[in-house]
C-alpha angles and dihedrals in degrees: 000000000000116000120197137175109259091218108045101010097236113159109249134195113256095253097047119132097182133033110251092212107045101011095236116157109250113214113221112223108235114221095009112152096026118145115270103263136138105245120222093222124061098024124143100186116347103339094250096123095044090047092053093045093050093046093051102032094245128146107267094216091053091050092049094048092047091048092053094046092047092049091052096047101036096069092247098308093116090046090056090046089051091054091047089051089048090058097035105044111077121238120246114265117261096239091057090065091079088065089073123088111320123256116267 
C-alpha cells in the first residue's frame, strides 16, 4: 500500500516516522489493515463502526458521526445497511479479547 506525506506528498517507506523531505511527523495509523471484524471491546451499539474504522485506519469518532448523519438524511437506507453489516460482519473471536488493555 502506498504511503505518502500528508504535507508535501513525498512517497515514504511503510515504517517512516518523519518525512525525509519536509520533516513533518508522520502519524502511524494504529490497527490499520486489521481484518474486518466487530470487536467485543469499544462498541457503542453493535461494533460495526469501530470494526470499519479499525479495518481501514479511520478515526472512529468520524465514522460514527458520519454514520448517524447518513442514517438521518438517507431516508433509512444507511440504517438498513448498518443492520445488514451487523449481521454480515463476523464478531471478533473470544480469545482475541485478551489482546486489549491488560487487566489491572
